[in-house]
N, C-alpha and C positions, 0 to 999 in steps of 0.2 A: 256519126260516131258519138256526138254529144247526146243525141236522143237515146242511143243504145245504152250508154253509161247511166244516164238519168233513169231509164226504165229499169235497169238492173238494180240500181240502188233503191228505187221505189219498191220493187218487189221484195227485196231483202228486208226493208224496214216494215213493210206491210206484213210479211210472214212473221216477223218478230212480234208484231202486235197481236196477230191471230193466235200465236202459240204462247202468248204471254203467261198464261197460267201453267203451261207445261214445261217451258224451257228452264233449265237450270240457270241460276244466277252466277255471275263471276265472283270469285272470292278475292277479297282485298288482302294481298300478301303482307305478312308481318315482316318488316325488315329491321336491321340494326344499324342503318347507315349513320345515325347520329349517336351511336354507342348507347342506345336505349331502344327497346322494342316499340315500334310504331307502325301503323298501317301505311303502306306506300302512298295511298291516295291522300293521306293526311301529312305527308312529309314535303316541306317546301324546298325540295331539291329536285332538279331534273335528273332522273335516274332510270335505268333499265334493270330488270330482274329476270334471271333465268332460273326457274325452280327445277327440282330434281326430275320431274316428269319431262320438261322441255329438254333438259340436258340428255336424258336417256333416249328419248324418241328422236332427237335431232342428231344423235351420235356426236355430241360435243365432248371432245376428250383433251383438247389443248387450247392454248391462248388464241391461235389462229381461228379456231372454230368459234370462240367467244366473239372475236372481232366480227366475223361474218354474220353474227346474229344480233348485233347492236348498232343502230344508226349513230353516226357521229364519231365512232371509234375506228381508228385507222392503225394498220400494222404495216411498217416498212420492214420487210423480212429479208435477211441475208442468208439464212441457213436453217436447217432443222434444229430447233431448240438450241440456239446459240446466244451469246451475249451481245452480238453486233446488230441485232434487230432493234427497231424503235417503235414505241407506242405513242399515239397522238390523239388528243380530243380537242375539239373546237379550234382546230388550226394551230394549236400550240405544240410544236414538234421539237423534240430534243436534238442535240447534235451528237455525232458519233463519239467525240471525245469529251462531251459535256455530261451533264446530269439529267436524269429522267424528269419528265413533266407529269407523267401519269404514275401514281404510286401503285404498287402491286402488293396486296396483303392477303395472308391466309389466316383466318380467325383473328383478325386485328393485329397480326404480327407482320411487319414489313419484310418482304423477300427481295434480296438484291437481284435475283434471277427471275425474270417474269416469263420468259419464253420457254415454257415447259408444259408437260401434260398435267391434267387435273384428275384426281382419283377419289372416288367415294364422296361425292359432293352433295350437300343439301340444297344449296342455291349459290348463284353468283350475283352480286350487286355491283353495278357499274354506275358510279356517281360522276356527273358531269359538272364542270366548273370547279373552282378552287376549293380545297377541303383542308387547308392549312390549319384552321382553328382547332379542329379535333385530331387531325392526323399529322400535322407538321410539314416540314420542308419537302420540296419536290413533289407536291401534289397540286401544283398550280393549275393544271388542266383538268384534273379529276383523279379518280382512282378505281381500281378493281379490287373488290374484297371477296375472297373465296371463303364460303362457310362450309366446313366439312361436317359429315355425319358424326355424331357423338356416340360413345358406348351407351347402350340402354339395358334395362333390366329384362332381357329376353334372350332366347337362344335361336339365332337365325344364321343362315349361310347362303351364299350365292356363288356359283361358278359360271364362268363365261368363256367361250372360245369364239374366235372370229377369223375369217380368212377372206382376203381380197386380192385384186390384181396387183401386179408388181411384187407378187409373192409376199404380200403383207399378212402377218400373223399376230394375233393378240390373244393372250391368255390372262385371265383375271380371276381372282378369288377374294371374297369378302366374308369375314367371320365375326359374329357378335356372340359373346358368351357372358352370362351372369355367373361370376365366380362365387359371390356371396349374395344371396337373394336380397334385393332392395338396398344393397350397400356397395358392392364392388363389382365392376363390369370391365370387360375387355373387348376391344374391337381392332381387327387387323384387316388390311387391304393390300393387295399386291397385283401388279400388272407387268407383264413382259410384252414388249412391242418390237417386232422385227419386220423389216421391209428392205427391198432392193433399192428403194429410192426412186426419184423421178428422172434422173439424168443419165445419159450414156456418153462416155468419153470416146469420141471418134478417133483420137490419137492412138489408143491402145485397145479399143473395143470393149472396155470395161463397162458393163451394164449396171454395176453396183458402185459407181463412183461417189454417190452421195447416199450410201446405204444408211439405214436406221437400226440401231441395236440399243434399246432402252429398257431400264427397269425402274419402276416407281413403287415405293413401299411406304406404308404408314401403319404404326401401331400406337394404341392409346389405352390407358387405364383410367377409369373414372371411379372416384371414391366419394360416396355420400356419407360424410361423417355423421350428420344428423339432418333434420329438416331444413336447417339454415346454411350449412356449410358444404361446399361442393368443390372437389379438386379433380383436375384432369391433367395427366402427364402424357405427353405425346412425343413420338419420334418419327421424323420423316427422312426418307432417303431417295434421292434421284441419282441415277447412274446411267449416262448416255455415252455411247461410243459410236459416233456417226461419221460418215464421209463428209468432206467439205469441198465439193465442186458444184458449179452451177452458173458461174458467170461466163458470158460470151460477149462478143460485140453486140451493141444494141440492135444493129440491123439483123444479125443472125438470131438473136434471142426472140425477135418478132417473127422472122420468116421460118426459122427452123427450131422451134422450142423443144426443150428436153434434150438438147445436144450441146456438148462442150468439146473443146479441142485443146487439152493441156497436157504437158509432159509429166506433170506430177499430180497424182490423185491425193488430195489433201485429207486431213482427218480433223475431227472436232470431238474432244472428250469433255464431258461436263459431269461434275460430281457435286452433290449438295447434301449436307447433313444438318439437321435442325432438331433441337429438343426444346420443348415448351412446357412450362408448368403454369397452369391457370388455376387460380383460386377465387371462388365467389362466395361471399357471405351476404345473406339476404334475410331481412325480416320485414315487418309491416311498414317500417319507416325508411329504410335505406337499403341500398345495394353497394357493397364494396368489392371491387375487382382488382386483382393483382395478376399481372402477366409477366413472367420472366422467360426470356428466349435467348438461345445461343445457336448460331449457325456458322457453318464453314462452307464456302462455295469456291470450287476450283474449276478453271477452264484451261484446256490445252489445245491450241489450234495450230495446224500447219497447213498452209495453202500456197498454191501457185499464184504469186502476186502480179505476174504479167498477163495471166489469163490466156496464154498462147501456147503453142507446141514448142516454142523456143525456150531454151534454158537460160532465163535472164535473171529472175528475182524470185526468192522464196521468203515467206514470212513465217517465223516460228515464234509463237506467243504463249506465254504462261501468265495467268492472273489468278489471284487468290484473295478472297474477302472473308475476314473474320468479323462477326458482328455479335455484340452482347447488348441486350436492351432490357429495360425494366419500366413497366408502366403501372401506376396506381391511379384508380379513379373511384369517385364516390358519386352515386346517383341518389337523389332524395327529392323531397317536395315539402312545401309549407303552404297550406291553404291553396291559393290559385297559382303558386309558383312551383315549377319543376326545374331542377338545376343539376348540373354536373360540374365537378371540379376534379382536376387530375394533374399528375406530374409524369414526365417521361425523361428517361436518361438512356444514353447509348454510347457505346465505345466501338468504333469501327476502324479496322486496319485493312488497307488495300495494297497489295503487292502486284507489280506487273513487270515481267521481263520480256523484252522484244529483241529478236535477232533478225535483222534484214541481211539476207545473203545475196550479194551481187555476183552472180556466177561468172560472167565474162571477165570480171576484174579480180576474181578470187579474193573478194573482200567481204567481210562481215561487219556490219554496224550494230553494236550491242548497246542497249540501254536498259537500266533497271530503275524502277521508282518505288517508293513507299509513301503512302499517305495515311496519316493517323488523324482521326476526327473524333472529338468529344462533344456531345450534344446534351443540352439540358433544356427542358421546356416546362412551363406551367400553363395550364389552359383551363378555361371554364366556358360553359354555355348554359343559358337559362331561357325558359319559356314562361311568360306570364300571361294568363288568360284573364282579360278584362271582363269579358262576358262570353256568351255562347257564340257570338259572331266574330269576335276580334281577339287575336292574341299576338304577342310580340316575342320574337326570338333574338337574343343578343349574346355575343360571346367574343372572346379574344384569346390569343395565345402569345406568350412571351417566349421567344426562341433564341437560344444562344449556342453558337457552334464555333469551336476552335479547331483549325486544321493546320497540320504540319506536313511539309512535303519535302522529300529528298529525291534528287535526280542524279544518277551516275551513268557515265558512258565509257566505252573503251577508248574514247578520244581524250582520256584524262580530264574529263569535264565533270565537275561536281557542283551541284546547286542545292541550297537549302532555303526554303521559303516558309513563311508562316502567315496565316490570315485568321481573323476572327470576325464572325458575322453575327450581328444582333438584329432581331426583327420583331415588330409588333404586328400581329395579324388579327384584325377585327372582323366581325361579321354582324350584320343587322338585317332582320327580315320582318316585314309586316304581313300578317296572315289574316285573311278574311274568309269566314265560313258562311256561305249563303246556300241554303237548301243542301243539296248534295255536291256542292262545288267548293273547292278551295282556291282562292285567288291570293297570290302572294307577290311581293316586290322585295328584292333583296340587294344588299351591297356586301361584297366580300373582297378582301385584299389577297391577291395571289403572290406567291414568293417562290423563287428557286435560288438556292444559295450559289455563290461563286465558288471558284476552286481552281484546279490545276488540270491541264490537259497533256498527258504524256505523249500524245500523238503529234503535238505541235512542235515547230522549231523552238530551240532553247530560249530565244528572245521573246517568245509569245506563249509561254507556258501557262500564264495566269489569265483568268477572266473574272469579271465582277458579277455581282448578284443581279437577278432579274426580278422586277416587281410589276404588278398589274392591278388595276382597279376594275372590278367586275360588277356590272349592273344587270339585273335579270328581273323580268316580270313573267309570271306564269299562271296557268289555270289548270286545275285537275278536276275532272267532272265524272259523274256517274249518271248514265242516261238509260231510258227504257227499263226502269225497274232493275238496275244493276246488271243489265245485259251488255252494256257498252261502258267501257272506261276510256276516256279520251283526255290527253294531256298536251298542253302547248307551253313552250318556254321560248322567250325572246331575250336575247342578250347582246351586250356590247362590252368588249374588253379593250381597255387602253393600257398598252404595255410600254414601259420605258426601260432603257438599257437591255433590250431583248438580246438574249444569247443566240447568235447565229453561227452557221458553219460555212467555212470556205474550204473546200477540199482541193489540195494539190497532191493527189493520191501518190503514195500511201499516207502522206501527212494530212492532218485535219486540224484546221485552225478555228478555235472557238473564240469569238469576240462579241462585244456588246454593241448592237446597233442602237440608233437613237430612239425612234418611236415607231409604234405599230398600232393599228386599230383593227379589231376583228369584230364583225357584226354577223349575226346569224339567228336561226331559230331551229327548234326541234319539236317534232310532233309525233306522238305515238297513240295507237288505238288498239283496243282489244274488243272483240265483238262475238258474243255467244249467239250465233244466228239461230241454231237449233241445238237440241241436246247432243246431237252427234255431228255438228258442223260448227267449227270455230275458225275465226279469222283474226289475224293481227297484222298491224302495219306500223312502220316507223320511218320517218323521213327527217334528215338533218341537212340544213343549208348553211354554208359557211363562206364568208367573204373576208379573207385575211390578207391585208395589204400593208406594206411599209409606208409610213408617213414620211419618215426621214431615215435614210441609210446611205452612208457614203463609204465606199471601199477604196483602199489605196491601189494604185497601179504601179508596178515595178518593172524596171528593165532587166535584161539578162544578167546584169551585175548586182541586182538586188537594190538598186537605187530607186527611190520614189520619184515617179515622173508625172503623176497626176492622180485624179480621183474619179471614181465612177459612182453615179447615183442610181439607187434602186427604188427611188420614190415612186409609189403607185404600183409597184410590182407585187404579184402574189407570192406568198411564202412557198418555198419548195416543199414537195412531198405532202401537200395538203389538198385533198379532193374538194372540189367545189360543193359537192353534195353526196350524200349516201342514202340508200333506200333499202329497207328490208320488208318483205312481205312473206307471210306464211299462211297456209290453209291446212286444216286438219279435218278429215272426215272419217268417221268410224261406223262400223256395223258390228254391234256387240263387242267382241274382244279383238276385232281386226280393224286396223286403221291405216290410212294413207296420209302422209305428210309431204307437202310440197313447199319449198322455200326459194325465194328469189333474193339475192344480194346484189345490189347495184352500187358500184363505186364510180363517182363522177370524174370528170376530167381534172387533171392536175399537171403541174410543171415539175420537172426533175431538177431545175437549176434556178438560181436567183435571177438570171437574165431573162427567164421566161421564154426561152427559145426551144427547149426540148419538152414537148407536150405529150402527155399520155391521154389517149382518148378514154371516154367512159366505157365500162364493160359490165356485163351481167353474168352472174353465176347462179345456176339452178341446181338445187339438191332435191332428191326424192327419197322417201323412206316408206317401206311397206312392212308393217309389223303385226304379229298376232300372238295370242296366248293359247296354250294347250296344256291343261292341267297345271303342272308346276314349271312348265317350260315357256320361255319367251323366244320367239324367232323373229329375226329382223333382216330384211334385205335393204341395203342402202346404196345410194350413189351420190357422189359429190361432183359438181361441175359436169353434169351429165352431157352437156353439149360440147365439152372439151374446148372451152373458150381459152384462148391464149391471152395472157396479160403479164405485165411487168411488176415485180414486187419491189425492185430497187434498181436505180441506175445512177451512174456517176461518170465524170470525165477524168481521164488520165493521159497526160502527154498528148493532148489534142484529140484523143479518140474516146468514144463513149462505149461503156460496158454496162451490161445489165443481167439480171436474173429473171428467168421466166417463172410464173406462178405454177401452182400445182395443176396437173392435167386432170382428165377424167379419172376418178377412182371409184371403185364399187366393191361390194363384198357381202358376205352373209355372216350373221352373228347368232349364236344360240346360247342361251343362259338357262340355268336351272336354279330354282329356289328350294331351300331346305328348311 
């Protein structure tokens, strides 16, 4: 086996040398990860980028597809495009009632709802490690930044229709128009997505118990006032009306995936409206950017909370988030110094109403909460080039957040709390450029603010902030005359007061553990073997363990009777490793793309007793062009591998949700 692998690698390397003068070189993608344009191989951040070509050919249309294409990024999914799913990077996983650890941004604007479809995208940047210096709180693990296509001075259009199994239908249209030549442009994109969903309810025979009915819309106007001033006004709308079933006992989710047995077919409605005004003034000396954003996000969920065919418990939940934000930043340079200074302000209001109906007792437990948060940040980052071989990056952010929380219940209970969080978030990176290699060593402070958990018992509503010290060394290389890009990052994260979750379903208690250490590394490579043959690979290893964590043990009367230690235990919902491989081969305008996504073993619980084995998902795409038409045949999870996306314990029993089964379809688009 080793000889075979060695021979294959040798042949590939030799073929690369023989065709050195004929093979196209890889292009170094320009990214805006540090809020300034820079080539990815010159950026001292471990990151993955999916450009428009990859997004289109790989049929990447939502957050789950992004996760399946990026090593080290994990998605704990509860439903189709819902607020209950969780994103994780480098083993830092949020809690169900806590705050996110992975920020989700669209064109530098924070989105409260990350589990959604993406539409008309230029590229996706996934940054790994804390990004609080430039992006603020709750980016302790990293962030996803979606960069959309902007209106341009041209007249183009594209329409697309797709059909797949499970009666999946997609209809999409994109239009770009120049309204005033060289000055005013319009771009609009819309997609309608319909599907029966994956699960069948055996209780009533409903094959559409988790159906999908979604609409995504984006319109934008761009006005070039002159050569220096550029304004873009955009409006986004997401409107989903989906089913909400999918959980069964853990045993049945593994042995009989795609089936549930509940007396109530739930529903999940999600609506999001966002308007953004972006202004950029640029001259030879500086760039000034202003971003004003306002969004409203509403979720309405009804689901069978006992996950059985018995009428026991129903949860009816309504949540609404209003967010207003303003960012100013200035990019400039002076001799060998490039710098950025900025300010960020936001006002956020979260409302949540929960109705727990206990049917056998004809009882309804109602709670409603409101949380108001005012944030203000000042940030800066600078890069000083001492010579052509060495430069230094340093920055910090001053973050202040004030939160007010009101809790009311039908048990005549009313609670009002207030908390203020202040944080200093520094970053320091040493960068060495040697030939075509970038070697860097960095330190960053990670931060996730504290807050209030409306899912917890009333005496445990609050939790404190989480902080981490992050150390990373990495190398980014270009080999074989830019036919290979290879990157390696090694990191250690020391977390104190880590926010952890203890579920006593349906309640979820977020508390602060003592200490945790996470060690790991990430490797990715792109290889242009031949002009028509391209390979890419990414691997991430993560070892997240608690150094100290003691949890209280209570008797049936709620009295503390002892403590349990989780020292040395792995964090829950954190894969040990992830692997992504892809191969693209084309003959003229026809290509075949094969992808492998491997998710390593992980535990579902803090006790480390419920283990999920590693699994592999394989996707295939066959595409071709004919005149102005693009035709694509695609298949995801083609071997129909069963896996679990989420599992939890309730009343001594374990429940889980199966992942997406094999899906396939055809897509036809026309360019105008």
